[in-house]
mmCIF file of the N, C-alpha and C atoms, coordinates in Angstrom:
data_MODEL
# 
_entry.id   MODEL 
# 
loop_
_atom_site.group_PDB 
_atom_site.id 
_atom_site.type_symbol 
_atom_site.label_atom_id 
_atom_site.label_alt_id 
_atom_site.label_comp_id 
_atom_site.label_asym_id 
_atom_site.label_entity_id 
_atom_site.label_seq_id 
_atom_site.pdbx_PDB_ins_code 
_atom_site.Cartn_x 
_atom_site.Cartn_y 
_atom_site.Cartn_z 
_atom_site.occupancy 
_atom_site.B_iso_or_equiv 
_atom_site.pdbx_formal_charge 
_atom_site.auth_seq_id 
_atom_site.auth_comp_id 
_atom_site.auth_asym_id 
_atom_site.auth_atom_id 
_atom_site.pdbx_PDB_model_num 
ATOM 1   N N  . MET A 1 1  ? 97.392  90.284  99.671  1.00 0.00 ? 1  MET A N  1 
ATOM 2   C CA . MET A 1 1  ? 97.485  89.306  101.337 1.00 0.00 ? 1  MET A CA 1 
ATOM 3   C C  . MET A 1 1  ? 98.003  88.004  99.924  1.00 0.00 ? 1  MET A C  1 
ATOM 4   N N  . GLU A 1 2  ? 98.759  87.145  101.007 1.00 0.00 ? 2  GLU A N  1 
ATOM 5   C CA . GLU A 1 2  ? 98.123  85.235  99.687  1.00 0.00 ? 2  GLU A CA 1 
ATOM 6   C C  . GLU A 1 2  ? 98.709  84.900  101.756 1.00 0.00 ? 2  GLU A C  1 
ATOM 7   N N  . VAL A 1 3  ? 97.492  83.913  100.727 1.00 0.00 ? 3  VAL A N  1 
ATOM 8   C CA . VAL A 1 3  ? 97.054  82.370  101.511 1.00 0.00 ? 3  VAL A CA 1 
ATOM 9   C C  . VAL A 1 3  ? 97.195  81.372  100.555 1.00 0.00 ? 3  VAL A C  1 
ATOM 10  N N  . SER A 1 4  ? 97.571  80.338  100.828 1.00 0.00 ? 4  SER A N  1 
ATOM 11  C CA . SER A 1 4  ? 98.289  79.103  100.689 1.00 0.00 ? 4  SER A CA 1 
ATOM 12  C C  . SER A 1 4  ? 96.664  78.249  101.200 1.00 0.00 ? 4  SER A C  1 
ATOM 13  N N  . VAL A 1 5  ? 96.476  77.417  99.712  1.00 0.00 ? 5  VAL A N  1 
ATOM 14  C CA . VAL A 1 5  ? 95.289  76.412  100.286 1.00 0.00 ? 5  VAL A CA 1 
ATOM 15  C C  . VAL A 1 5  ? 95.863  74.896  100.564 1.00 0.00 ? 5  VAL A C  1 
ATOM 16  N N  . ARG A 1 6  ? 95.613  74.529  101.532 1.00 0.00 ? 6  ARG A N  1 
ATOM 17  C CA . ARG A 1 6  ? 96.325  72.882  102.005 1.00 0.00 ? 6  ARG A CA 1 
ATOM 18  C C  . ARG A 1 6  ? 95.009  72.212  101.496 1.00 0.00 ? 6  ARG A C  1 
ATOM 19  N N  . ASP A 1 7  ? 95.821  70.986  100.794 1.00 0.00 ? 7  ASP A N  1 
ATOM 20  C CA . ASP A 1 7  ? 94.672  69.793  100.818 1.00 0.00 ? 7  ASP A CA 1 
ATOM 21  C C  . ASP A 1 7  ? 92.954  70.516  100.346 1.00 0.00 ? 7  ASP A C  1 
ATOM 22  N N  . ASN A 1 8  ? 92.912  71.212  99.087  1.00 0.00 ? 8  ASN A N  1 
ATOM 23  C CA . ASN A 1 8  ? 91.637  71.518  98.908  1.00 0.00 ? 8  ASN A CA 1 
ATOM 24  C C  . ASN A 1 8  ? 90.774  72.150  100.467 1.00 0.00 ? 8  ASN A C  1 
ATOM 25  N N  . ASN A 1 9  ? 91.136  72.354  101.310 1.00 0.00 ? 9  ASN A N  1 
ATOM 26  C CA . ASN A 1 9  ? 90.584  72.798  102.639 1.00 0.00 ? 9  ASN A CA 1 
ATOM 27  C C  . ASN A 1 9  ? 90.701  74.357  102.544 1.00 0.00 ? 9  ASN A C  1 
ATOM 28  N N  . VAL A 1 10 ? 89.610  74.809  101.741 1.00 0.00 ? 10 VAL A N  1 
ATOM 29  C CA . VAL A 1 10 ? 89.219  75.997  101.325 1.00 0.00 ? 10 VAL A CA 1 
ATOM 30  C C  . VAL A 1 10 ? 88.689  76.636  102.424 1.00 0.00 ? 10 VAL A C  1 
ATOM 31  N N  . ASP A 1 11 ? 87.664  76.436  103.048 1.00 0.00 ? 11 ASP A N  1 
ATOM 32  C CA . ASP A 1 11 ? 87.502  76.874  105.000 1.00 0.00 ? 11 ASP A CA 1 
ATOM 33  C C  . ASP A 1 11 ? 87.995  77.425  105.392 1.00 0.00 ? 11 ASP A C  1 
ATOM 34  N N  . GLN A 1 12 ? 89.603  76.338  105.520 1.00 0.00 ? 12 GLN A N  1 
ATOM 35  C CA . GLN A 1 12 ? 90.539  76.565  106.396 1.00 0.00 ? 12 GLN A CA 1 
ATOM 36  C C  . GLN A 1 12 ? 91.602  77.972  105.376 1.00 0.00 ? 12 GLN A C  1 
ATOM 37  N N  . ALA A 1 13 ? 91.663  77.906  104.464 1.00 0.00 ? 13 ALA A N  1 
ATOM 38  C CA . ALA A 1 13 ? 91.864  79.286  103.804 1.00 0.00 ? 13 ALA A CA 1 
ATOM 39  C C  . ALA A 1 13 ? 91.753  80.322  104.276 1.00 0.00 ? 13 ALA A C  1 
ATOM 40  N N  . LEU A 1 14 ? 90.851  80.083  104.557 1.00 0.00 ? 14 LEU A N  1 
ATOM 41  C CA . LEU A 1 14 ? 89.321  81.357  104.233 1.00 0.00 ? 14 LEU A CA 1 
ATOM 42  C C  . LEU A 1 14 ? 89.218  82.306  105.500 1.00 0.00 ? 14 LEU A C  1 
ATOM 43  N N  . LYS A 1 15 ? 89.388  81.400  106.548 1.00 0.00 ? 15 LYS A N  1 
ATOM 44  C CA . LYS A 1 15 ? 88.860  81.233  108.263 1.00 0.00 ? 15 LYS A CA 1 
ATOM 45  C C  . LYS A 1 15 ? 90.689  81.935  108.077 1.00 0.00 ? 15 LYS A C  1 
ATOM 46  N N  . VAL A 1 16 ? 91.713  81.314  107.333 1.00 0.00 ? 16 VAL A N  1 
ATOM 47  C CA . VAL A 1 16 ? 93.043  82.303  108.136 1.00 0.00 ? 16 VAL A CA 1 
ATOM 48  C C  . VAL A 1 16 ? 93.521  83.417  107.037 1.00 0.00 ? 16 VAL A C  1 
ATOM 49  N N  . LEU A 1 17 ? 92.504  83.809  106.544 1.00 0.00 ? 17 LEU A N  1 
ATOM 50  C CA . LEU A 1 17 ? 92.372  85.449  105.581 1.00 0.00 ? 17 LEU A CA 1 
ATOM 51  C C  . LEU A 1 17 ? 91.776  86.256  106.358 1.00 0.00 ? 17 LEU A C  1 
ATOM 52  N N  . LYS A 1 18 ? 90.578  85.521  106.460 1.00 0.00 ? 18 LYS A N  1 
ATOM 53  C CA . LYS A 1 18 ? 89.861  86.555  107.350 1.00 0.00 ? 18 LYS A CA 1 
ATOM 54  C C  . LYS A 1 18 ? 90.210  87.374  109.156 1.00 0.00 ? 18 LYS A C  1 
ATOM 55  N N  . LYS A 1 19 ? 91.551  86.350  109.580 1.00 0.00 ? 19 LYS A N  1 
ATOM 56  C CA . LYS A 1 19 ? 91.299  86.349  110.333 1.00 0.00 ? 19 LYS A CA 1 
ATOM 57  C C  . LYS A 1 19 ? 93.464  87.023  110.210 1.00 0.00 ? 19 LYS A C  1 
ATOM 58  N N  . LYS A 1 20 ? 93.966  87.965  109.464 1.00 0.00 ? 20 LYS A N  1 
ATOM 59  C CA . LYS A 1 20 ? 95.192  88.196  108.953 1.00 0.00 ? 20 LYS A CA 1 
ATOM 60  C C  . LYS A 1 20 ? 94.234  90.030  108.437 1.00 0.00 ? 20 LYS A C  1 
ATOM 61  N N  . MET A 1 21 ? 93.022  89.823  107.856 1.00 0.00 ? 21 MET A N  1 
ATOM 62  C CA . MET A 1 21 ? 92.386  90.806  106.971 1.00 0.00 ? 21 MET A CA 1 
ATOM 63  C C  . MET A 1 21 ? 92.093  91.902  108.575 1.00 0.00 ? 21 MET A C  1 
ATOM 64  N N  . GLN A 1 22 ? 91.362  91.370  109.958 1.00 0.00 ? 22 GLN A N  1 
ATOM 65  C CA . GLN A 1 22 ? 91.144  91.064  110.813 1.00 0.00 ? 22 GLN A CA 1 
ATOM 66  C C  . GLN A 1 22 ? 92.481  92.079  111.708 1.00 0.00 ? 22 GLN A C  1 
ATOM 67  N N  . ARG A 1 23 ? 93.708  91.019  111.884 1.00 0.00 ? 23 ARG A N  1 
ATOM 68  C CA . ARG A 1 23 ? 94.628  92.053  112.397 1.00 0.00 ? 23 ARG A CA 1 
ATOM 69  C C  . ARG A 1 23 ? 94.846  92.743  111.875 1.00 0.00 ? 23 ARG A C  1 
ATOM 70  N N  . GLU A 1 24 ? 94.981  93.027  110.765 1.00 0.00 ? 24 GLU A N  1 
ATOM 71  C CA . GLU A 1 24 ? 96.167  94.028  109.683 1.00 0.00 ? 24 GLU A CA 1 
ATOM 72  C C  . GLU A 1 24 ? 94.730  95.412  109.607 1.00 0.00 ? 24 GLU A C  1 
ATOM 73  N N  . GLY A 1 25 ? 93.684  95.291  110.365 1.00 0.00 ? 25 GLY A N  1 
ATOM 74  C CA . GLY A 1 25 ? 92.509  96.254  110.052 1.00 0.00 ? 25 GLY A CA 1 
ATOM 75  C C  . GLY A 1 25 ? 91.871  96.769  109.073 1.00 0.00 ? 25 GLY A C  1 
ATOM 76  N N  . THR A 1 26 ? 92.045  95.765  107.777 1.00 0.00 ? 26 THR A N  1 
ATOM 77  C CA . THR A 1 26 ? 91.402  95.760  106.687 1.00 0.00 ? 26 THR A CA 1 
ATOM 78  C C  . THR A 1 26 ? 89.767  95.821  106.654 1.00 0.00 ? 26 THR A C  1 
ATOM 79  N N  . PHE A 1 27 ? 89.063  94.947  108.024 1.00 0.00 ? 27 PHE A N  1 
ATOM 80  C CA . PHE A 1 27 ? 87.355  95.354  107.810 1.00 0.00 ? 27 PHE A CA 1 
ATOM 81  C C  . PHE A 1 27 ? 87.415  96.038  108.238 1.00 0.00 ? 27 PHE A C  1 
ATOM 82  N N  . ARG A 1 28 ? 88.080  97.019  108.760 1.00 0.00 ? 28 ARG A N  1 
ATOM 83  C CA . ARG A 1 28 ? 87.934  97.860  109.654 1.00 0.00 ? 28 ARG A CA 1 
ATOM 84  C C  . ARG A 1 28 ? 87.858  99.581  109.282 1.00 0.00 ? 28 ARG A C  1 
ATOM 85  N N  . GLU A 1 29 ? 88.665  99.044  108.021 1.00 0.00 ? 29 GLU A N  1 
ATOM 86  C CA . GLU A 1 29 ? 89.252  99.937  106.975 1.00 0.00 ? 29 GLU A CA 1 
ATOM 87  C C  . GLU A 1 29 ? 88.119  100.794 106.080 1.00 0.00 ? 29 GLU A C  1 
ATOM 88  N N  . MET A 1 30 ? 88.121  99.328  105.652 1.00 0.00 ? 30 MET A N  1 
ATOM 89  C CA . MET A 1 30 ? 86.937  98.929  104.507 1.00 0.00 ? 30 MET A CA 1 
ATOM 90  C C  . MET A 1 30 ? 85.291  99.768  104.990 1.00 0.00 ? 30 MET A C  1 
ATOM 91  N N  . LYS A 1 31 ? 84.532  99.711  106.766 1.00 0.00 ? 31 LYS A N  1 
ATOM 92  C CA . LYS A 1 31 ? 83.816  99.748  106.236 1.00 0.00 ? 31 LYS A CA 1 
ATOM 93  C C  . LYS A 1 31 ? 84.007  101.411 106.741 1.00 0.00 ? 31 LYS A C  1 
ATOM 94  N N  . ARG A 1 32 ? 84.946  102.043 107.549 1.00 0.00 ? 32 ARG A N  1 
ATOM 95  C CA . ARG A 1 32 ? 85.463  103.505 107.326 1.00 0.00 ? 32 ARG A CA 1 
ATOM 96  C C  . ARG A 1 32 ? 85.267  103.909 106.144 1.00 0.00 ? 32 ARG A C  1 
ATOM 97  N N  . ARG A 1 33 ? 85.467  103.805 104.704 1.00 0.00 ? 33 ARG A N  1 
ATOM 98  C CA . ARG A 1 33 ? 85.890  103.948 103.918 1.00 0.00 ? 33 ARG A CA 1 
ATOM 99  C C  . ARG A 1 33 ? 84.508  104.062 103.073 1.00 0.00 ? 33 ARG A C  1 
ATOM 100 N N  . ARG A 1 34 ? 82.930  103.423 103.256 1.00 0.00 ? 34 ARG A N  1 
ATOM 101 C CA . ARG A 1 34 ? 81.890  103.471 103.019 1.00 0.00 ? 34 ARG A CA 1 
ATOM 102 C C  . ARG A 1 34 ? 81.125  104.812 102.534 1.00 0.00 ? 34 ARG A C  1 
ATOM 103 N N  . HIS A 1 35 ? 81.012  105.267 103.466 1.00 0.00 ? 35 HIS A N  1 
ATOM 104 C CA . HIS A 1 35 ? 80.513  106.720 104.093 1.00 0.00 ? 35 HIS A CA 1 
ATOM 105 C C  . HIS A 1 35 ? 82.079  107.767 104.004 1.00 0.00 ? 35 HIS A C  1 
ATOM 106 N N  . TYR A 1 36 ? 81.415  108.855 102.896 1.00 0.00 ? 36 TYR A N  1 
ATOM 107 C CA . TYR A 1 36 ? 82.719  110.175 103.409 1.00 0.00 ? 36 TYR A CA 1 
ATOM 108 C C  . TYR A 1 36 ? 82.882  110.410 105.492 1.00 0.00 ? 36 TYR A C  1 
ATOM 109 N N  . GLU A 1 37 ? 83.798  111.156 105.526 1.00 0.00 ? 37 GLU A N  1 
ATOM 110 C CA . GLU A 1 37 ? 83.825  111.532 107.192 1.00 0.00 ? 37 GLU A CA 1 
ATOM 111 C C  . GLU A 1 37 ? 84.663  113.329 106.694 1.00 0.00 ? 37 GLU A C  1 
ATOM 112 N N  . LYS A 1 38 ? 83.605  114.198 107.395 1.00 0.00 ? 38 LYS A N  1 
ATOM 113 C CA . LYS A 1 38 ? 84.468  115.015 107.411 1.00 0.00 ? 38 LYS A CA 1 
ATOM 114 C C  . LYS A 1 38 ? 85.626  115.326 108.079 1.00 0.00 ? 38 LYS A C  1 
ATOM 115 N N  . PRO A 1 39 ? 86.707  116.798 107.278 1.00 0.00 ? 39 PRO A N  1 
ATOM 116 C CA . PRO A 1 39 ? 87.959  116.685 107.954 1.00 0.00 ? 39 PRO A CA 1 
ATOM 117 C C  . PRO A 1 39 ? 87.489  116.600 109.477 1.00 0.00 ? 39 PRO A C  1 
ATOM 118 N N  . SER A 1 40 ? 86.587  117.504 110.554 1.00 0.00 ? 40 SER A N  1 
ATOM 119 C CA . SER A 1 40 ? 86.313  117.191 112.036 1.00 0.00 ? 40 SER A CA 1 
ATOM 120 C C  . SER A 1 40 ? 86.214  115.711 112.373 1.00 0.00 ? 40 SER A C  1 
ATOM 121 N N  . GLU A 1 41 ? 85.540  115.555 111.310 1.00 0.00 ? 41 GLU A N  1 
ATOM 122 C CA . GLU A 1 41 ? 84.936  113.785 112.269 1.00 0.00 ? 41 GLU A CA 1 
ATOM 123 C C  . GLU A 1 41 ? 86.198  112.592 111.992 1.00 0.00 ? 41 GLU A C  1 
ATOM 124 N N  . VAL A 1 42 ? 87.299  112.843 111.535 1.00 0.00 ? 42 VAL A N  1 
ATOM 125 C CA . VAL A 1 42 ? 88.443  112.033 111.115 1.00 0.00 ? 42 VAL A CA 1 
ATOM 126 C C  . VAL A 1 42 ? 89.325  112.480 112.415 1.00 0.00 ? 42 VAL A C  1 
ATOM 127 N N  . ARG A 1 43 ? 89.543  114.183 112.743 1.00 0.00 ? 43 ARG A N  1 
ATOM 128 C CA . ARG A 1 43 ? 90.141  114.389 114.189 1.00 0.00 ? 43 ARG A CA 1 
ATOM 129 C C  . ARG A 1 43 ? 89.450  114.206 114.752 1.00 0.00 ? 43 ARG A C  1 
ATOM 130 N N  . GLN A 1 44 ? 88.276  113.929 115.147 1.00 0.00 ? 44 GLN A N  1 
ATOM 131 C CA . GLN A 1 44 ? 87.673  113.898 116.518 1.00 0.00 ? 44 GLN A CA 1 
ATOM 132 C C  . GLN A 1 44 ? 88.197  111.708 117.016 1.00 0.00 ? 44 GLN A C  1 
ATOM 133 N N  . ARG A 1 45 ? 87.681  111.076 115.534 1.00 0.00 ? 45 ARG A N  1 
ATOM 134 C CA . ARG A 1 45 ? 87.531  109.968 115.260 1.00 0.00 ? 45 ARG A CA 1 
ATOM 135 C C  . ARG A 1 45 ? 89.186  109.484 115.829 1.00 0.00 ? 45 ARG A C  1 
ATOM 136 N N  . LYS A 1 46 ? 90.307  110.075 115.446 1.00 0.00 ? 46 LYS A N  1 
ATOM 137 C CA . LYS A 1 46 ? 91.227  110.818 115.913 1.00 0.00 ? 46 LYS A CA 1 
ATOM 138 C C  . LYS A 1 46 ? 92.004  110.448 117.366 1.00 0.00 ? 46 LYS A C  1 
ATOM 139 N N  . LYS A 1 47 ? 91.212  110.949 117.311 1.00 0.00 ? 47 LYS A N  1 
ATOM 140 C CA . LYS A 1 47 ? 91.626  112.105 119.340 1.00 0.00 ? 47 LYS A CA 1 
ATOM 141 C C  . LYS A 1 47 ? 90.996  110.725 119.741 1.00 0.00 ? 47 LYS A C  1 
ATOM 142 N N  . ALA A 1 48 ? 89.732  110.512 119.692 1.00 0.00 ? 48 ALA A N  1 
ATOM 143 C CA . ALA A 1 48 ? 88.790  109.398 120.585 1.00 0.00 ? 48 ALA A CA 1 
ATOM 144 C C  . ALA A 1 48 ? 90.122  108.119 120.631 1.00 0.00 ? 48 ALA A C  1 
ATOM 145 N N  . GLU A 1 49 ? 90.722  107.907 119.446 1.00 0.00 ? 49 GLU A N  1 
ATOM 146 C CA . GLU A 1 49 ? 91.483  106.146 119.133 1.00 0.00 ? 49 GLU A CA 1 
ATOM 147 C C  . GLU A 1 49 ? 93.183  106.819 120.323 1.00 0.00 ? 49 GLU A C  1 
ATOM 148 N N  . ALA A 1 50 ? 93.135  107.160 119.781 1.00 0.00 ? 50 ALA A N  1 
ATOM 149 C CA . ALA A 1 50 ? 94.456  107.268 120.605 1.00 0.00 ? 50 ALA A CA 1 
ATOM 150 C C  . ALA A 1 50 ? 94.570  108.125 122.413 1.00 0.00 ? 50 ALA A C  1 
ATOM 151 N N  . ILE A 1 51 ? 92.984  108.020 122.628 1.00 0.00 ? 51 ILE A N  1 
ATOM 152 C CA . ILE A 1 51 ? 93.110  107.828 123.964 1.00 0.00 ? 51 ILE A CA 1 
ATOM 153 C C  . ILE A 1 51 ? 92.698  106.973 124.751 1.00 0.00 ? 51 ILE A C  1 
ATOM 154 N N  . ARG A 1 52 ? 92.211  106.327 124.192 1.00 0.00 ? 52 ARG A N  1 
ATOM 155 C CA . ARG A 1 52 ? 91.806  104.623 124.178 1.00 0.00 ? 52 ARG A CA 1 
ATOM 156 C C  . ARG A 1 52 ? 93.065  104.437 124.223 1.00 0.00 ? 52 ARG A C  1 
ATOM 157 N N  . ARG A 1 53 ? 93.706  103.955 123.086 1.00 0.00 ? 53 ARG A N  1 
ATOM 158 C CA . ARG A 1 53 ? 94.696  103.301 122.972 1.00 0.00 ? 53 ARG A CA 1 
ATOM 159 C C  . ARG A 1 53 ? 96.155  103.779 124.291 1.00 0.00 ? 53 ARG A C  1 
ATOM 160 N N  . SER A 1 54 ? 95.694  104.902 124.787 1.00 0.00 ? 54 SER A N  1 
ATOM 161 C CA . SER A 1 54 ? 96.466  105.631 125.864 1.00 0.00 ? 54 SER A CA 1 
ATOM 162 C C  . SER A 1 54 ? 96.192  104.593 127.323 1.00 0.00 ? 54 SER A C  1 
ATOM 163 N N  . ARG A 1 55 ? 94.640  104.559 127.233 1.00 0.00 ? 55 ARG A N  1 
ATOM 164 C CA . ARG A 1 55 ? 93.971  104.336 128.763 1.00 0.00 ? 55 ARG A CA 1 
ATOM 165 C C  . ARG A 1 55 ? 94.627  103.296 128.736 1.00 0.00 ? 55 ARG A C  1 
ATOM 166 N N  . LYS A 1 56 ? 94.597  102.363 127.642 1.00 0.00 ? 56 LYS A N  1 
ATOM 167 C CA . LYS A 1 56 ? 94.491  100.617 127.006 1.00 0.00 ? 56 LYS A CA 1 
ATOM 168 C C  . LYS A 1 56 ? 96.229  100.643 128.168 1.00 0.00 ? 56 LYS A C  1 
ATOM 169 N N  . LEU A 1 57 ? 97.159  100.833 127.782 1.00 0.00 ? 57 LEU A N  1 
ATOM 170 C CA . LEU A 1 57 ? 98.675  101.115 128.014 1.00 0.00 ? 57 LEU A CA 1 
ATOM 171 C C  . LEU A 1 57 ? 98.061  101.266 129.648 1.00 0.00 ? 57 LEU A C  1 
ATOM 172 N N  . ALA A 1 58 ? 97.339  102.300 130.166 1.00 0.00 ? 58 ALA A N  1 
ATOM 173 C CA . ALA A 1 58 ? 97.829  102.897 131.798 1.00 0.00 ? 58 ALA A CA 1 
ATOM 174 C C  . ALA A 1 58 ? 97.898  101.377 132.341 1.00 0.00 ? 58 ALA A C  1 
ATOM 175 N N  . ARG A 1 59 ? 96.230  100.980 131.910 1.00 0.00 ? 59 ARG A N  1 
ATOM 176 C CA . ARG A 1 59 ? 95.678  99.794  132.173 1.00 0.00 ? 59 ARG A CA 1 
ATOM 177 C C  . ARG A 1 59 ? 96.902  98.837  132.793 1.00 0.00 ? 59 ARG A C  1 
ATOM 178 N N  . LYS A 1 60 ? 97.537  98.515  131.287 1.00 0.00 ? 60 LYS A N  1 
ATOM 179 C CA . LYS A 1 60 ? 97.786  97.248  130.951 1.00 0.00 ? 60 LYS A CA 1 
ATOM 180 C C  . LYS A 1 60 ? 99.754  97.537  132.543 1.00 0.00 ? 60 LYS A C  1 
ATOM 181 N N  . LEU A 1 61 ? 99.544  99.072  132.098 1.00 0.00 ? 61 LEU A N  1 
ATOM 182 C CA . LEU A 1 61 ? 101.032 99.490  133.180 1.00 0.00 ? 61 LEU A CA 1 
ATOM 183 C C  . LEU A 1 61 ? 100.807 98.604  134.724 1.00 0.00 ? 61 LEU A C  1 
ATOM 184 N N  . VAL A 1 62 ? 99.126  99.507  135.070 1.00 0.00 ? 62 VAL A N  1 
ATOM 185 C CA . VAL A 1 62 ? 98.710  99.164  136.128 1.00 0.00 ? 62 VAL A CA 1 
ATOM 186 C C  . VAL A 1 62 ? 98.764  97.599  136.631 1.00 0.00 ? 62 VAL A C  1 
ATOM 187 N N  . GLN A 1 63 ? 98.557  97.110  135.405 1.00 0.00 ? 63 GLN A N  1 
ATOM 188 C CA . GLN A 1 63 ? 98.210  95.648  135.851 1.00 0.00 ? 63 GLN A CA 1 
ATOM 189 C C  . GLN A 1 63 ? 99.376  95.248  136.296 1.00 0.00 ? 63 GLN A C  1 
ATOM 190 N N  . ARG A 1 64 ? 100.037 94.677  135.477 1.00 0.00 ? 64 ARG A N  1 
ATOM 191 C CA . ARG A 1 64 ? 102.000 94.539  135.658 1.00 0.00 ? 64 ARG A CA 1 
ATOM 192 C C  . ARG A 1 64 ? 102.672 95.159  136.970 1.00 0.00 ? 64 ARG A C  1 
ATOM 193 N N  . GLU A 1 65 ? 102.362 96.467  137.308 1.00 0.00 ? 65 GLU A N  1 
ATOM 194 C CA . GLU A 1 65 ? 102.267 96.382  138.641 1.00 0.00 ? 65 GLU A CA 1 
ATOM 195 C C  . GLU A 1 65 ? 102.144 96.129  140.095 1.00 0.00 ? 65 GLU A C  1 
ATOM 196 N N  . LEU A 1 66 ? 101.154 95.750  139.691 1.00 0.00 ? 66 LEU A N  1 
ATOM 197 C CA . LEU A 1 66 ? 100.105 94.701  140.668 1.00 0.00 ? 66 LEU A CA 1 
ATOM 198 C C  . LEU A 1 66 ? 100.557 93.068  140.469 1.00 0.00 ? 66 LEU A C  1 
ATOM 199 N N  . GLU A 1 67 ? 101.184 92.597  139.449 1.00 0.00 ? 67 GLU A N  1 
ATOM 200 C CA . GLU A 1 67 ? 101.610 91.481  139.489 1.00 0.00 ? 67 GLU A CA 1 
ATOM 201 C C  . GLU A 1 67 ? 102.564 91.898  139.895 1.00 0.00 ? 67 GLU A C  1 
ATOM 202 N N  . GLY A 1 68 ? 103.781 92.499  139.873 1.00 0.00 ? 68 GLY A N  1 
ATOM 203 C CA . GLY A 1 68 ? 105.078 92.754  140.320 1.00 0.00 ? 68 GLY A CA 1 
ATOM 204 C C  . GLY A 1 68 ? 104.665 92.541  141.500 1.00 0.00 ? 68 GLY A C  1 
ATOM 205 N N  . LYS A 1 69 ? 104.465 92.821  142.622 1.00 0.00 ? 69 LYS A N  1 
ATOM 206 C CA . LYS A 1 69 ? 103.572 93.292  144.189 1.00 0.00 ? 69 LYS A CA 1 
ATOM 207 C C  . LYS A 1 69 ? 103.382 91.972  144.226 1.00 0.00 ? 69 LYS A C  1 
ATOM 208 N N  . ALA A 1 70 ? 102.616 90.965  144.403 1.00 0.00 ? 70 ALA A N  1 
ATOM 209 C CA . ALA A 1 70 ? 101.772 89.938  144.451 1.00 0.00 ? 70 ALA A CA 1 
ATOM 210 C C  . ALA A 1 70 ? 102.711 89.064  144.791 1.00 0.00 ? 70 ALA A C  1 
# 
């Protein structure tokens, strides 16, 4: 990952880097890898994430339908 520093503004470059890392999920990945996760816990977490994504998608679809009717 690369961020260019413009006009010696390191604070702005750091802010951009953090935003990029957040968007790619790097912080979440580092936090997850700090401790060993059993295979059963991995399956459980992935299943919960999939459910969360599907519910979010369903909410978005319902919201779009409501906006279309109004």
